[in-house]
N, C-alpha and C positions, 0 to 999 in steps of 0.2 A: 095387063101385067100377069106374069106367070104366078100361079098360086103356090109355087115353091116345089111342087112335086118333081118337075123336070130338073131343077137345080140340085135337089137332093139325089136324084138318080145319077146325075153327073158326078156329084161328090162320091157316091158309093162306087162309081166306076173308076175312080182314081183322079178325077179332075179337082185338084186342090184349089183352083181359082173359084170353084163353085161355093166353097166355104165363105170366102169374102163376099160373094154376091148374096148369099143367104143373110149374112150379117148386115150388109148394106140395106137389104130389102126389108128386114123384119126387126132388127134389134131395137132401134129407137122407138118404134111404135109399141113394141112389147114393154119397154121400160115405162113409157107413158101410161099404158094400160094398167100395169101392175101398180104404178104410183097412185092411181085412183083408189085402189084398195088400201094400201099401206100408209099413204100420206107421208112418205119419207123417201126422198129422192135416192139417197145412198142405198137404202134397203131394196128399193125397186130395181136399181141397177144390178145389185148382187143377185136378186131373185131371177131377173131376166138372164143374167149370165149363167146361172145354174140351169135354167131351162134349156138354153142353147147348148151348154156343155153336155147335158143329159142326152140330147139328140146325137151328139158325136161320140160320147162314151158308150152308148147303147144303140148302135146304128140300126139294129133290126127291130126295135120296139115300134117304130113308126111303120104303119102297115099300108099307107097310101089310100086308106078309105076316106080320109078327110084331106083338106088342103094342109099343106105344111104350116101355113099361118094359123089355122084353127088349132092344130096340134100344139104348136109353140105357145099360143095364148092359153090353152087348157093347162099346160105345164106351168105357165106363169101364174095363172089364177090359183091353182092348187098350191104353189109355193107361197103365194100371198096369204092364203088361208092358214097354212102351217105357221108362217111368220106371226100372224095375228093371234093364233092360238097360243104360241109360245110367249108372246108379249103379255097376254092376260095374266 
């Protein structure tokens, strides 16, 4: 499976279908990953959506040094920690 870099390059090049492919490839796994931290399915889904949104709102932040999956999961983990900090 592509680690996401090529899909993201396609998206940056104007291929809108690459966005759908990125969502299909990574979103549900990201939700599951975040849910392990926050123990709340709805919050996990929102945090995962924020992570993916950040990728598309700030397209040049991702620098291709890691896989796209790793980058998204890092964003998700950071979002989970912010959520838990607020919840305290």
